BALO-959587 format. One record per residue: residue number from 1; residue in three letters; y negated, z, x of N, C-alpha, C, O in turn. Coordinates in steps of 0.02 Angstrom, whole numbers, padded with zeros to 5 digits. Each point is the difference from the previous one (the first is absolute). Example, Ala and Ser with C-alpha at 12.3 -4.5 7.8 and 13.67 -1.06 7.14 Angstrom:
{1; 'ALA'; {00284; 00390; 00660}; {-00059; 00000; -00045}; {-00060; 00000; 00045}; {00001; 00033; 00052}}
{2; 'SER'; {-00054; -00069; -00070}; {-00059; 00003; 00042}; {-00055; 00037; -00039}; {-00055; 00008; 00025}}
***
This chain:
{1; 'UNK'; {00396; -01074; -00076}; {-00038; 00058; -00018}; {00019; 00019; -00071}; {00017; -00043; -00041}}
{2; 'UNK'; {-00019; 00107; 00028}; {00015; 00026; -00066}; {-00061; 00039; -00026}; {-00032; 00036; 00038}}
{3; 'UNK'; {00018; -00042; -00101}; {-00055; 00037; -00031}; {00031; 00056; -00042}; {00045; -00011; -00040}}
{4; 'UNK'; {-00072; 00071; 00050}; {00023; 00057; -00038}; {-00061; 00028; -00037}; {-00050; 00016; 00031}}
{5; 'UNK'; {00054; -00011; -00096}; {-00055; 00027; -00040}; {00014; 00072; -00017}; {00054; 00017; -00025}}
{6; 'UNK'; {-00103; 00026; 00039}; {00006; 00071; -00016}; {-00031; 00012; -00068}; {-00051; -00031; -00017}}
{7; 'UNK'; {00080; 00075; -00023}; {-00032; 00016; -00064}; {-00065; 00039; 00012}; {-00009; 00030; 00053}}
{8; 'UNK'; {-00035; -00032; -00103}; {-00061; 00039; 00004}; {00019; 00074; 00006}; {00039; 00025; -00040}}
{9; 'UNK'; {-00067; 00008; 00090}; {00015; 00071; 00010}; {-00050; 00029; 00049}; {-00041; -00036; 00028}}
{10; 'UNK'; {00045; 00101; -00019}; {-00043; 00034; 00049}; {00032; -00004; 00068}; {00061; -00002; 00007}}
{11; 'UNK'; {-00103; 00001; 00045}; {00024; -00003; 00068}; {-00035; 00055; 00041}; {-00060; 00011; -00007}}
{12; 'UNK'; {00098; 00021; 00050}; {-00029; 00044; 00051}; {-00007; -00043; 00062}; {00049; -00029; 00024}}
{13; 'UNK'; {-00110; 00024; 00002}; {-00013; -00043; 00057}; {-00018; 00043; 00060}; {-00046; 00041; -00003}}
{14; 'UNK'; {00082; -00051; 00058}; {-00009; 00039; 00061}; {-00024; -00046; 00055}; {00034; -00048; 00018}}
{15; 'UNK'; {-00094; 00063; 00009}; {-00027; -00039; 00056}; {00031; 00025; 00065}; {00017; 00058; 00008}}
{16; 'UNK'; {-00009; -00105; 00038}; {00029; 00016; 00065}; {-00038; -00039; 00053}; {-00008; -00061; -00006}}
{17; 'UNK'; {-00017; 00095; 00057}; {-00036; -00033; 00054}; {00033; 00019; 00066}; {00008; 00059; 00015}}
{18; 'UNK'; {00011; -00109; 00023}; {00031; 00011; 00065}; {00052; -00053; 00015}; {00015; -00042; -00043}}
{19; 'UNK'; {00012; 00044; 00103}; {00048; -00052; 00020}; {00062; 00001; -00045}; {00024; 00052; -00021}}
{20; 'UNK'; {-00001; -00112; 00008}; {00058; -00009; -00044}; {00059; -00023; 00042}; {-00010; -00042; 00044}}
{21; 'UNK'; {00069; 00066; -00054}; {00025; 00033; -00060}; {-00002; 00076; 00002}; {00015; 00032; -00051}}
{22; 'UNK'; {-00033; -00001; 00108}; {00005; 00072; 00007}; {-00038; 00039; -00054}; {00028; 00044; -00032}}
{23; 'UNK'; {-00092; -00061; 00022}; {-00040; 00039; -00048}; {00023; -00013; -00072}; {-00002; 00046; -00041}}
{24; 'UNK'; {00023; -00107; 00027}; {00024; -00015; -00068}; {00066; 00036; -00014}; {00011; 00025; -00055}}
{25; 'UNK'; {00033; -00022; 00104}; {00063; 00037; -00009}; {-00013; 00074; -00010}; {00032; 00032; -00041}}
{26; 'UNK'; {-00079; -00004; 00080}; {-00018; 00071; -00008}; {-00028; 00013; -00069}; {00016; 00051; -00031}}
{27; 'UNK'; {-00059; -00097; 00006}; {-00029; 00008; -00067}; {00055; -00002; -00053}; {00001; 00043; -00044}}
{28; 'UNK'; {00044; -00091; 00048}; {00055; -00004; -00048}; {00041; 00065; 00000}; {00020; 00024; -00053}}
{29; 'UNK'; {-00006; 00003; 00111}; {00038; 00063; 00005}; {-00038; 00056; -00036}; {00030; 00038; -00038}}
{30; 'UNK'; {-00095; -00033; 00049}; {-00040; 00052; -00033}; {-00002; -00009; -00075}; {00005; 00049; -00038}}
{31; 'UNK'; {-00011; -00111; 00015}; {-00002; -00013; -00072}; {00064; 00025; -00033}; {-00002; 00036; -00051}}
{32; 'UNK'; {00059; -00055; 00080}; {00064; 00014; -00033}; {00029; 00069; 00015}; {00045; 00023; -00035}}
{33; 'UNK'; {-00069; 00011; 00087}; {00025; 00067; 00015}; {-00050; 00055; -00017}; {00019; 00058; -00007}}
{34; 'UNK'; {-00082; -00076; -00001}; {-00051; 00051; -00014}; {-00037; -00014; -00066}; {00003; 00041; -00046}}
{35; 'UNK'; {-00037; -00099; 00042}; {-00043; -00012; -00058}; {00039; -00003; -00065}; {-00016; 00036; -00047}}
{36; 'UNK'; {00067; -00078; 00043}; {00038; -00006; -00063}; {00035; 00064; -00019}; {-00006; 00022; -00058}}
{37; 'UNK'; {00044; 00011; 00103}; {00035; 00061; -00021}; {-00047; 00058; -00018}; {00017; 00040; -00043}}
{38; 'UNK'; {-00075; -00037; 00074}; {-00045; 00057; -00012}; {-00052; -00014; -00055}; {-00033; 00046; -00022}}
{39; 'UNK'; {00027; -00108; 00001}; {-00049; -00018; -00050}; {00027; 00015; -00070}; {00048; -00031; -00022}}
{40; 'UNK'; {-00079; 00078; -00011}; {00022; 00020; -00068}; {-00031; -00044; -00054}; {00023; 00001; -00057}}
{41; 'UNK'; {-00074; -00039; 00074}; {-00037; -00040; -00049}; {00031; -00069; -00011}; {-00001; -00027; -00055}}
{42; 'UNK'; {00030; -00003; 00108}; {00027; -00067; -00004}; {00072; -00003; 00025}; {00022; 00041; 00041}}
{43; 'UNK'; {00014; -00091; -00067}; {00067; -00015; 00024}; {00006; -00075; 00010}; {-00038; -00039; -00029}}
{44; 'UNK'; {00086; 00019; 00069}; {00010; -00071; 00013}; {00022; -00035; -00064}; {00039; 00029; -00039}}
{45; 'UNK'; {-00063; -00090; 00028}; {00011; -00034; -00064}; {00029; -00070; 00008}; {-00008; -00041; -00045}}
{46; 'UNK'; {00039; 00027; 00100}; {00027; -00067; 00008}; {00051; -00001; 00056}; {00014; 00051; 00032}}
{47; 'UNK'; {00013; -00109; -00020}; {00051; -00006; 00052}; {-00024; -00042; 00059}; {00040; -00022; 00041}}
{48; 'UNK'; {-00106; 00012; -00036}; {-00027; -00038; 00057}; {-00069; 00027; 00016}; {-00038; 00020; -00044}}
{49; 'UNK'; {00021; -00020; 00108}; {-00068; 00015; 00020}; {-00027; -00061; 00037}; {00038; -00044; 00019}}
{50; 'UNK'; {-00103; 00044; -00008}; {-00033; -00057; 00032}; {-00031; 00024; 00065}; {-00032; 00052; 00003}}
{51; 'UNK'; {00042; -00091; 00050}; {-00035; 00012; 00063}; {-00050; -00057; 00009}; {00019; -00059; -00003}}
{52; 'UNK'; {-00081; 00077; 00014}; {-00053; -00050; 00009}; {-00020; 00001; 00074}; {-00008; 00054; 00029}}
{53; 'UNK'; {00001; -00113; 00000}; {-00019; -00007; 00071}; {-00066; -00037; 00004}; {-00011; -00049; -00036}}
{54; 'UNK'; {-00033; 00071; 00080}; {-00066; -00029; 00009}; {00005; -00074; 00018}; {00025; -00017; 00054}}
{55; 'UNK'; {-00050; -00028; -00098}; {00005; -00071; 00015}; {-00053; -00025; 00050}; {00006; -00055; 00027}}
{56; 'UNK'; {-00058; 00095; -00015}; {-00054; -00022; 00044}; {00011; 00022; 00072}; {-00023; -00033; 00046}}
{57; 'UNK'; {00058; 00088; -00036}; {00014; 00025; 00067}; {00075; -00003; 00011}; {00036; 00044; -00023}}
{58; 'UNK'; {-00012; -00096; 00056}; {00071; -00009; 00009}; {00030; 00038; 00059}; {00060; -00005; 00012}}
{59; 'UNK'; {-00102; 00043; 00024}; {00024; 00036; 00058}; {00028; 00068; -00022}; {-00038; 00048; -00007}}
{60; 'UNK'; {00103; -00045; -00004}; {00030; 00061; -00026}; {00000; 00057; 00050}; {00013; 00057; -00019}}
{61; 'UNK'; {-00029; -00070; 00082}; {-00004; 00054; 00050}; {-00070; 00031; 00003}; {-00010; 00049; 00035}}
{62; 'UNK'; {-00038; -00077; -00071}; {-00069; 00024; -00001}; {-00002; 00070; -00030}; {00028; 00011; -00054}}
{63; 'UNK'; {-00061; 00037; 00087}; {-00006; 00068; -00028}; {-00037; 00002; -00068}; {00004; 00050; -00036}}
{64; 'UNK'; {-00039; -00104; 00020}; {-00036; -00003; -00064}; {00034; -00046; -00050}; {-00029; -00018; -00052}}
{65; 'UNK'; {00091; -00002; 00066}; {00037; -00044; -00046}; {00009; 00035; -00067}; {00018; 00059; -00002}}
{66; 'UNK'; {-00030; -00095; -00053}; {-00001; 00030; -00067}; {00060; -00024; -00041}; {00012; -00061; -00005}}
{67; 'UNK'; {00025; 00107; -00023}; {00054; -00015; -00047}; {-00006; 00048; -00059}; {-00039; 00048; 00002}}
{68; 'UNK'; {00076; -00062; -00055}; {00002; 00044; -00058}; {00071; 00001; -00027}; {00039; -00047; 00008}}
{69; 'UNK'; {-00022; 00102; -00040}; {00063; 00006; -00036}; {-00019; 00015; -00073}; {-00038; 00045; -00014}}
{70; 'UNK'; {00066; -00085; -00031}; {-00011; 00008; -00072}; {00065; 00024; -00031}; {00052; -00033; 00007}}
{71; 'UNK'; {-00054; 00089; -00042}; {00058; 00029; -00033}; {-00013; 00001; -00075}; {-00051; 00028; -00022}}
{72; 'UNK'; {00096; -00057; -00019}; {-00010; 00005; -00072}; {00014; 00071; -00024}; {00051; 00030; 00017}}
{73; 'UNK'; {-00098; -00002; -00056}; {00006; 00069; -00023}; {-00014; 00005; -00075}; {-00028; -00045; -00030}}
{74; 'UNK'; {00049; 00101; 00002}; {-00017; 00018; -00069}; {-00011; 00075; -00001}; {00021; 00037; 00044}}
{75; 'UNK'; {-00056; -00014; -00097}; {-00010; 00072; -00008}; {00068; 00034; -00007}; {00044; -00024; -00035}}
{76; 'UNK'; {-00037; 00080; 00070}; {00063; 00037; -00003}; {00008; 00031; -00068}; {-00049; 00019; -00033}}
{77; 'UNK'; {00111; -00013; 00011}; {00015; 00029; -00066}; {00012; 00074; 00005}; {00013; 00032; -00051}}
***
C-alpha cells in the first residue's frame, strides 16, 4: 500500500447515488465536461481526484449505493 498526502486545499465534493460503476462514470463525465468547463468561480487545482465508496454498503448494484467524487479546486483567476 502507498500513502499519498494531499496539501491543504479546497475540494468540490459531488455525491452520487446509484449502481456503480454506471452512475459514477456518468457523474465523472458531467464533472469534467459540464461543471468544470462552465464554472467561472472555480478551476481544478491538482493532478488527482478522490473517489469515495460506501464502506457500509458493499453492494455496488444497489440503487441506493453511495459514492463521492472529490476534485481539488481553487478560486479562478
